C-alpha positions as CSV (number, residue, x, y, z in Angstrom):
1,M,9.9,-21.0,-59.1
2,A,11.9,-18.3,-57.3
3,N,12.8,-15.3,-59.4
4,T,16.3,-14.1,-58.6
5,A,18.1,-11.1,-60.0
6,N,21.5,-11.4,-61.6
7,I,23.4,-8.6,-59.8
8,T,27.1,-7.8,-60.1
9,A,28.9,-5.2,-58.0
10,L,30.9,-2.4,-59.5
11,T,34.4,-2.8,-58.2
12,T,36.1,0.1,-60.0
13,D,38.2,2.4,-57.7
14,F,36.9,5.9,-58.4
15,N,39.3,7.6,-56.0
16,V,41.9,7.9,-58.7
17,T,42.5,10.3,-61.7
18,P,40.3,11.7,-63.3
19,Y,37.5,11.1,-60.7
20,Y,39.0,11.7,-57.3
21,D,35.8,10.5,-55.6
22,D,36.6,10.4,-51.9
23,Y,33.0,10.1,-50.7
24,D,32.7,8.2,-47.5
25,G,29.2,7.1,-46.5
26,N,30.3,6.5,-42.9
27,K,30.8,10.3,-42.5
28,G,27.1,10.7,-42.8
29,Y,27.0,13.8,-44.9
30,Y,24.4,14.3,-47.7
31,R,25.2,17.8,-48.9
32,I,27.9,19.1,-51.3
33,L,28.5,22.8,-51.0
34,F,29.6,24.8,-54.0
35,K,31.7,28.0,-53.8
36,P,29.7,30.9,-55.3
37,G,31.4,32.7,-58.2
38,Y,33.7,29.8,-59.1
39,A,33.3,26.9,-61.6
40,I,32.0,23.7,-60.2
41,Q,34.8,21.2,-59.8
42,A,34.7,17.7,-61.3
43,R,35.3,16.2,-57.8
44,E,32.2,18.0,-56.4
45,L,30.1,16.6,-59.2
46,T,31.5,13.1,-58.7
47,Q,30.9,13.2,-55.0
48,M,27.3,14.4,-55.6
49,Q,26.7,11.5,-58.0
50,T,28.1,9.0,-55.5
51,A,26.0,10.5,-52.6
52,L,22.8,10.2,-54.7
53,Q,23.6,6.7,-55.8
54,E,24.3,5.7,-52.2
55,Q,20.9,7.2,-51.1
56,I,19.1,5.3,-53.8
57,Q,20.8,2.0,-52.9
58,R,20.0,2.5,-49.2
59,F,16.3,3.2,-50.1
60,G,16.2,0.1,-52.3
61,R,17.8,-2.1,-49.7
62,N,15.2,-0.8,-47.1
63,I,12.2,-1.4,-49.4
64,F,13.1,-4.5,-51.4
65,K,14.8,-7.7,-50.6
66,D,17.1,-9.3,-53.3
67,G,15.1,-11.1,-55.9
68,T,11.8,-9.4,-54.9
69,I,9.4,-9.1,-57.9
70,V,8.1,-5.6,-58.3
71,L,4.3,-5.8,-59.1
72,P,2.7,-5.3,-61.5
73,G,6.1,-5.7,-63.1
74,A,4.9,-8.6,-65.4
75,F,5.1,-8.2,-69.1
76,Y,2.3,-9.1,-71.5
77,L,2.9,-10.4,-75.0
78,E,-0.2,-10.7,-77.2
79,T,0.9,-13.2,-79.8
80,N,-2.3,-13.8,-81.8
81,L,-4.0,-10.4,-81.6
82,G,-7.3,-12.1,-81.7
83,L,-6.5,-13.6,-85.1
84,T,-7.3,-16.8,-86.8
85,A,-4.1,-18.8,-87.4
86,G,-2.3,-17.9,-90.5
87,R,-4.3,-14.7,-91.2
88,G,-1.7,-12.1,-90.2
89,V,-2.2,-8.9,-88.3
90,R,-5.5,-7.1,-88.6
91,Y,-5.5,-3.4,-89.6
92,V,-7.7,-0.6,-90.8
93,K,-6.4,1.6,-93.6
94,V,-7.3,5.3,-93.1
95,N,-7.9,7.8,-95.8
96,D,-5.9,11.1,-95.8
97,T,-9.2,13.1,-95.5
98,D,-12.4,12.3,-93.7
99,A,-15.9,12.5,-95.2
100,S,-16.1,16.2,-94.6
101,G,-12.7,16.8,-96.4
102,A,-10.7,17.5,-93.2
103,T,-7.2,16.1,-93.1
104,V,-6.9,13.0,-90.8
105,S,-3.9,13.3,-88.4
106,M,-2.5,10.0,-87.1
107,S,-0.6,11.9,-84.4
108,Q,-4.0,13.1,-83.1
109,W,-5.1,9.5,-82.8
110,Q,-1.8,8.6,-81.0
111,N,-2.2,11.5,-78.7
112,F,-5.8,10.5,-77.9
113,I,-4.6,7.0,-77.1
114,N,-1.8,8.3,-74.9
115,M,-4.1,10.6,-73.1
116,A,-6.7,7.9,-72.5
117,K,-4.0,5.6,-71.2
118,A,-2.6,8.3,-68.8
119,N,-6.0,9.6,-67.6
120,V,-7.9,6.4,-67.3
121,G,-5.1,4.1,-66.6
122,N,-6.1,1.8,-69.4
123,T,-3.6,-0.1,-71.4
124,T,-5.9,-0.2,-74.4
125,V,-8.3,2.1,-76.3
126,E,-11.4,0.7,-78.0
127,I,-13.1,2.1,-81.1
128,A,-16.4,1.3,-82.7
129,G,-17.6,1.6,-86.2
130,L,-20.3,4.3,-86.5
131,T,-22.5,2.3,-89.0
132,S,-21.1,-1.2,-88.6
133,G,-21.0,-1.4,-84.8
134,I,-17.8,-3.5,-84.9
135,K,-15.5,-2.9,-82.0
136,A,-11.7,-3.1,-81.9
137,R,-8.8,-2.3,-79.6
138,I,-6.2,0.0,-81.2
139,I,-2.8,-1.6,-80.8
140,Q,-0.6,0.7,-82.8
141,T,-0.9,3.7,-85.2
142,L,1.2,4.2,-88.4
143,D,1.3,7.5,-90.3
144,G,1.7,7.6,-94.1
145,L,0.1,8.9,-97.3
146,Q,-2.9,7.4,-99.1
147,S,-0.9,7.7,-102.4
148,S,1.9,5.4,-101.1
149,S,1.9,1.8,-100.1
150,N,2.5,2.9,-96.5
151,S,-0.8,4.7,-95.9
152,K,-2.2,5.7,-92.6
153,T,-3.0,2.5,-90.6
154,L,-4.6,1.5,-87.3
155,Y,-3.4,-1.9,-86.2
156,V,-6.3,-3.4,-84.2
157,S,-7.6,-6.5,-82.4
158,Y,-11.3,-7.0,-82.9
159,T,-13.3,-7.4,-79.7
160,S,-16.8,-7.8,-81.1
161,A,-18.7,-8.2,-84.3
162,S,-21.6,-6.0,-85.5
163,P,-24.7,-6.3,-83.3
164,T,-26.7,-7.1,-86.4
165,N,-24.1,-9.4,-87.9
166,S,-22.6,-12.1,-85.7
167,T,-19.6,-12.8,-88.1
168,Q,-16.4,-10.9,-88.6
169,K,-15.3,-10.6,-92.2
170,V,-11.6,-10.4,-92.8
């Protein structure tokens, strides 16, 4: 099935008050000069915007044909998150402090995830239980307080069970 874009042209006349955009692409100029020591005029800004927009359109028309799919422009929606039907989203509640008494920061988790995605190019980050060996992909982090109903939470999708235990307990 062909994928077509729904494109509408902007037909507003910008060469009227308050814009006064008299940019003409046929003149072939790409530079707007500003007079030093004077305020920039609205007309100059408008012409600059139009010139940039025209250059972007020319580039796009040169590189892409109408309806071209930009790859990897697909979207991915994970509907079951590795769940059994009717079980809901899986998550791990995180205490406010770790075993050594240090404060746990969910923003550090999120920063780690963002850095891993940027540096490695992965779209997911996987964690493993130190003693259990269970592995899971982190989908989302949520900050909160242990004393409230909205405590720190890692939303996960389990990828493997413990090496010593072949079942996953929910």
